[in-house]
N, C-alpha and C positions, 0 to 999 in steps of 0.2 A: 442383589447385594447392595448394603446401604454405602453411602459415599465415606463414612469413617471408617468401614471396615475394608473397602477398597485401598484406602490410603494406609492403612496398617499392614496390608498384605504387600503393597508397594514398598513400605518402608522395611519388610522383613527381607523382600528380594534384593532390595539396594544394599541391605547389611549382609548378605550372603546366607541368611538363614532361611531362605524359603526358595523352593524351584517351581517355576510355572507347570511344569510336567506333572506335578502332584494334584493339580487341580482340575476339575471338570472343565471341558473345552469352553463354556461359556464364560466361566470364570476367568480362564486364561485371557480371553479377549477383553473382558472388563479391566483385568489387571493391566494390559498393555495400553488401554484406552486411558487410564490414570496415570500411566507414566508419561504418556504423550502429551496429555492435557497439563500435567505438572512440569513440562519442559525439561525432562529428565534426559540425560544424554545416554544414549542406547549404543551407539558406536564411537569409536575413535581410531585414529590413526594407528597402524600396526608398526611398532618400533622397529620390528627386522624388515619390514618393506614400506616404508614410510610414503612412498610414491605409489603404491599399490592399493587396491581396495580397503576400506576401513573393516575393522575386526568389531565383534560383538563384544562391548565391555561389561555386560551383565550376562555371565554363563547361565545364570538360573532362569533366563527367559527363553533358552534353547528348547523348541518344542515343535513337533511337525506342524500342528494349527496354526502355528503362529509364523511358520517359515514364510509364507508369501508377503505378508504385511510387514516382517522385519527385513526382507530383501527390498521392499519399497523404501524404508528408513534408511538403508545401507545407501540406496541410490541417490537420496535426498541429500545425505551426508557428504557423498562424495562430489556431487554436483556443486554444492555450496562451497566446499572446501576448493574445488578448481577455481571457482569464479573468484575466491577470495585470494588465491595465489596470483591470480592475472593482475587482480587490483594492487596487490602488494609489489608485484613486479613493475607496474606501471609507476608507482609512487617512488621505488627505490632509482627507478632512473633518473628521477628529479632530485633525489636527495633526501626522501622524507620517510622515515620509518613508521611502523605500525605497532602500537602496544595494545592487545586486547586485554582491557582492564578487569573484566568480569568472568575470568575464568583462571584457573590454576594449572591449566596444561592442555586439556582437551579443546578441539574445536567446538565452540557453542552452537551448533548448526540448529538446536530447537528454540534459541531464541528469537523473538519477535523481529529483533534486528541484531547485528553484531556491532557492537559498542567499542570502538577503536579510539585510541588517543594518539594524535600528532603533536609535534613539538609546537611550542607557542610561536605564533608569527607565520605558520605555514598552512594555516587551513584554507584560505583562499586560493593559494596554490595548489593544494591537494585537490580541491573541489575542480578547478580549471583543468587538472590533469586527468583525473577521471572522467570528466564530460568529454573529453577528446576519445575516450576508450567506450564511450556508450552510456555511461550513467548519466541518469538525470535526478538533480535536485528536486526535492520537495519543498518548493518554496512556501507552500502553505502551512508547513512545520516549522519555520524559521524561529530559531532561538539564539541568543547571545552565545558565542563560544561552540555552537554546535551547527553541523550540516548533516540533513538526512539525504541519502542518495538511495536510488535502486536503479538496477540494471535488468532489461527485459530481453527475452529471446522471444520475438513474436508477443504473444500473450501472456508468457510465463514469466515470472520475476524470477532469476536468476540468484539475486543477492541483494539484500538490504543492508546498507552499511550506514552506520550513525557515526560520523566523525566528530571527535571533540577536540578543543584545545585544553579544556579543563573538566574535571570531573564536578560538573556543577549543574544546577538548575536555575534557570532564568539567569540572575547576577550573582547567586550564592555559590561559593566554591568549598568544596568539603575535603578534597584532599590536594595538597599543593602538587604541581606537576613535577616539579623537580624531585618530589619524594617518590613518586611512582617511577620515574626514569631511574633513578638511582638503584633502585632493587630490580629492575627489569632482567629477564632472563629468558633463554632459549627453551622450548618444550621439545618433547619426543616428537610431537606433531609438527611438521615443517611448516604449517600454516599460522603457528601460534608462536608470538612473543609475548609474555604476561610479567605482571609485576610480582612482588613478593606476595606469598598467601595473605600475610597481614592486611596489605593494602586492598587485595581484592575483597577480603570480608569486610573490611571498612567499607568500601564501595557498595557491596550488595545491602549492607545494614543501612546505610543513609539513604539508598534508593527506596528502599521499602517504606520508610517514614515519611520523607520528603517529596517523593515523587510519585510512586505506584499506588501505594496504599494498601500493598497486598504481599502477601508470602506465598510464593510457590514451593512445591514440594521439590523440585530440582534445585532451587537455591538453598532450601534448608538442608538438602543432602550436600552440596556443595560447601557450604559454611561448616557442617559437621566434619566432612572429611578433611577441611583445612585445619580445623582447631584440633584435630587428632594427630596430626604430624608433631613428631618429637621435638622440633626446634621451633614450634610456633610460639611467637611472643605476642600475648594478648596485651600486654602493656604499650605496644606500638599502635594497636587500634584506639586505645584510650588517648594516647598521645595525639593522635591524627584528629581526633573530635574535639580535645581540648584547644589545639592550635586554631580550629577554625569554629569554636564556640556552638558546638552541635552536641554536647555531652548530655543533655536531657534527651536529645533524639536518639542518641546511642543507648541509653537506659531502656527506653521504651523497645527499640529494635531488639535489643538483647533479650527482655522478658518475652516478647511477642515469638522470636525464633525458638527460644527454649521451649515454650508451650507448644509450638509447632513440631519440635523435635520430640517431645513426649508423645504426642498425639500419632505420629508415625513410626516412631523407632523405639517407644517404650521409655527411653531415658533420652537425658539431655546433656550434650557436651557443654553446652552455654550456661550450665547450672553449677559448673565447677567453680569452687571458691575464687580462683583466679580471675574468673569472668564476672564476678558479681562485686567483688572488692573496690570500693572508692566509687560505685555508680550510686546515683541518687535513686530511690525507689519512684518508680512511675506513679501517677496520681491514681487513687482508687478506680476512678471512673474509665481511666484507660486500661487498668488492668481488668475490669469488670467487661470491658468491650472484647478484649482479648479472649477472656475466658469464653464470652458468648459465641464468638466466631469459631473457637475450637470446639466447643459443643456442637454447634450445628453441623460441623464436619464436612463442609462443601469447600473443597480446595480449588483455586487458592484462598487461602484465609484472609479476608479483606476486612479493614477498618473504614469507617466513615470518616470522609475528609473534615467533619467537623473535629473530630479526634486528633488528626495529624496537622492540619493547617496551623493551629496555635504555635507548634514547634517552628514552622517556617517562618512565620511572622516575628517571633522570638527571634530567630538568627537574623533576618533581615535587618532588625534594629541594633543588635549586637555586634554582629560581623560582617560590615559592610563599609568600606572606606568611602562610600558616596556621601555627597552632602545631604543635609536635610531634604531639600528641595528635590535631589535626584531620587531618594529615597520615597517620595510622595509619587513622583512618576513611576517608580519600580511598581508600588502598590496600583497604580492605574493601569499599567502594562500587565501586571498580574490577573486584574478583573477581566480586561480585554481578551486575555490567553484563555481564562478558564470558564467565565460565564457564558460566553455566547456558544461554546462547545456544549457545555452541559444543557443548555436550552434547545440544542439541535439547529440553532443558527449558523449558517455558513456566510460571514460577511466578507465575500471575497467575489470577485468578477466571475461569471458564468460564462463560458465559452460555447459558441454554436460552430460545430465541426460537421462539414458536409461530405459525405463520401459519395460520389457519383460515378457513372459511366455507363456503357451499353449492358444489356442483359449478356449473363456469362462473364462478366468481368471480376465478379466475386465482391459486389458491394455489399450483400447481407452478411456473408461470413467476416469480412474485414471490419464492417461496422461493429459486429459482435465482438471481435478481438479488441478493439480500441475500448468498448465499454468495459470488457473485463479488466482490462489493464487499469482504466481509471478507476473502477472500484477497488482493485488492489491498492490503489493510491489513496483509499480513503476520499475520494471526489465524488461527490453526489452527482449522477449521471442517468440520464434518459435516453433510449434510442427512439427515434420517430421515423415513421413511416408515411409519407405524403406524396401519392401518387395522383395526378390530376384526373379526376373523372372515375376514380375507384374507391372513393369513400362509401360508407355504408349507404348513405341516402342515394349518391349517384348510381350505385348498384341496383339499388331498388327502383329507380326511375327507368333504368335501363331494362330490366326485366318487365316492368309493366308495358314498356313500348313494344318490346318482342311480342309480348302477348297481345297486343293490340294490332299489329301489322306485320305482315310477311315481309315488307319492304326494309324494315330495319335489319341490319346485318347480324347474324348469329355471332357469338362470342367465339374469339380466335379467327374470324375471317377478316385478316388484316387488309386483303386487297379490296374488298367490298366496302369496309370502314373508310378507306381512304377516298373511294369513288363519292361516297354518301357525304362525308364531311366537306369536301371541295366544292360542293353544290349548293347555290342558293343561300337562303338566309340562315340555315341551320348551322353553318359553321360558325357564324356569329353569335348565335344563340348559346350553343355549346361552349365556345370560347369563353364568353362571360360567365357562363354557369362554371366553368372550370376555374377561373380566376376569383370567383366570389368564393366557391368552396375552398379553394387553397388559402385565401386570406383568413378566412374563419377558422380554419384548421390551425393555421399559423397562431393565431391569438391564443386557441385553447391548449395547443400542444407545445409551442415553442416559447412564445412571450411569457405564458405563466410559469413554465418550468424555470426559465431563467430568471423570473423574478422571485422565484423561492430558492433561487441560488444553486440550480441545478444545472450542469453542463450538459448540452444537447447533441447527440450524435444523429445525424440523419443519414438513412441509406436510400431514400428518394427525397427530393426536394425541390425547391424551384427551377434549378437548372434542369431536373430531369422532366419536370412539368412543361417549359419551354421548348424543349427539343421535341416532346409530344405534339405541342402546338404547332412547331415549324415542320415537322413530316406531314401532319395531316392537312394543314391549312396552306402549306406553302413556306418557303425558307423564310422570307421577311414578315410572316404573319406574326411571329412572336415580338417584333419590334413594334407591333401596332398597339391601340388602345389597350385591349385585354392584357396583353404581355406587359406593357408599361406599368399598367395598374397593378400587376401582381408583383412586379419588382419593387413598385414604390411602397406598397403597404404589408410588405413581410420582411422579418427580420434579415438583413444581409448576412451571409456567414462571415465568421471571422476567419476561417480557413477552409479552402475547398480542395479536395484531394480526388483529382480526376484519375481513374483506372483506365488507362489508355490501351486499349486492345482492339486489333485488326478483326474485322468481320469474320472471316474464315475460322480463325481459333474460337471466336466466342461461339459461333455456330455449332462447331465440333463439341463443344463444352455444355452448350444447353439448346438442343435443336428442337426448339417448339414454337413459337408463334412467328418468329422472324427468318427470313432468308439470310444466307451470309451476305447478300447484296445489300439488302435492307439495312442491316447491321453495319455494313460499311458506310452507307449514308447517314445513319444515325452518329456514327463516330465522327464523321466531318461536322454534323450538326452540333455537337457537344463542344466541338473546338471552337465553332463560331459563336455559340450562345455565350462561351466563357472567355473569349477574345477581350482583353482589355479590363477584366474585371481583377478587383487586387486580390492578393493572397491565394492565387491558384497554383497548386503544385500539381503536375503531370507526373504520374508514375506508370512506368513501363509494366503493364499487367500480364505479358507474356512469361515472365519470370515463374520460378516454382513457386506454389502458394505460400510457403514459410517464408520465402525472402521478401515477397511483396507484403506478408502481414507484418514482419519485423519492421519494414521501413513505414508503413501506416500507422502502426502503433508508435514508434519513435518520433515521427513528425508530429503526431497528434498530442503527445505528451510534452515534448519540447515547447510547443506552441502553447499550450494550457499553462505551464507552469512559467513560463517567461512573462505571460500576461498576469497572473497572480502577482509575480515578483515586481512588475513595474506599474499596474493598473490598481493595485489593491490598496485602499487609502490605510486600512488597518495594518498591512503589513509596514507601510512606510511610517506610520506612527510608532510602532514597535522598535524599527530600526532607529529612528530618530532620537527615542528616549532612552535606548539601551546602548547605543554605539557612541 
């Protein structure tokens, strides 16, 4: 099935003209894929039982082949709504209401993030209140009048909340906050308080032209439903655009959404005379670009930034009370906001986060959880495993030695290894080999990655190697020349998370190379190696895995984003020029 055909089927289903059960099973799944990709709302609160499970708001989707996937969507909707209700309750306690300004009633669980307005002057206080409840601000996406926050449960993001003081992008406001609040109303969904439909439509139209450069199937359906309401006043949309000097952008957005409606639904509510009257005709090139995007049929329908950015610059010059010098800095700030991201550059400090502990403490799984959460937050990240004496080269040398002499301990014979390593010059040769190996790997895997802007999460690193040296060659051996060399020439971790676990529990979890007694010795060695080092956090690893994972992820994210906020020169430049 071609993309355009899927969109037409989705439009027919959204209009109530099509039932998924009438289609072959592969087409049913393709149709559901299109709806999910288009961010169409499939579930909403049940008005009769608003505190209970969501109900399917598209009856035409009900079919046996889709039952399992629809149930997953229901759970996603209910989980997000529950998290939003908790956030609202938290803010209400400090007297801050929320207004979801991109919905006309249903909770927008399919959006990339939930866009919510707070009263002017309360944004900082709202962020502080939510951080106490476990939300973390995405400081690498700082913008004037906006803050993006996420809350995680372990590695899973429960809610992505985008708080606004104004409906704006950079320093350009599109709707007056007082106008939005004056039309605020409650919804049948207890998690939603939203503006008047006219203001929701204005916000969605402005967003497509001035920020996202795309029209999604869900937004087209949302605007179509709003315009169909008997008391919908299109002249209020025009007045909002006239007040803030974005009437040309409104004209382009109306033309673009009307074309999207025709492609998906067969006709367009935005083609009605009341929605066209008084608006300028978009330039021929822009109309041609819209026609090409619709003909291509790949949703969301996208326009090049070369087509939309002139509208932004025009509004920047005409509807901006800032001085000419400030407007110049706005252009510089816009350049710094857009160009590095488009080139794939990440001009922000890259952290080195070390997860360490004895075998069985869960280093691998919790380092992976932290990586997953950082990737969800769009932070470039790499997981590094560096255990002294276990590189590919070292393993090859050991295999060669074992084939050459029967005196070389077999793999897994821990006691024989300890006896050999503590005798004669071999321990010095091996210790220096390990130190040089680790320094070389640190250059290739850690320094290079951080130089390219990647945050590095290690599940074995220098502290683990020092513990190995101390166990094999004596407690104080890690403090001698090889250990000092290793510390001196490898990057110091910005944060060390020690998963502290007793030997008996660790052995019960992972009964392989080490006995519980040796694991208890290694536990003490970890404490000794890390004593006095900065930014070491000891975490009780006896707790259930999910509890420990949640704390590992939360501490890692909190440190990463605070460092970006305070140490990023680009972030400081943005704040200085726009605040």
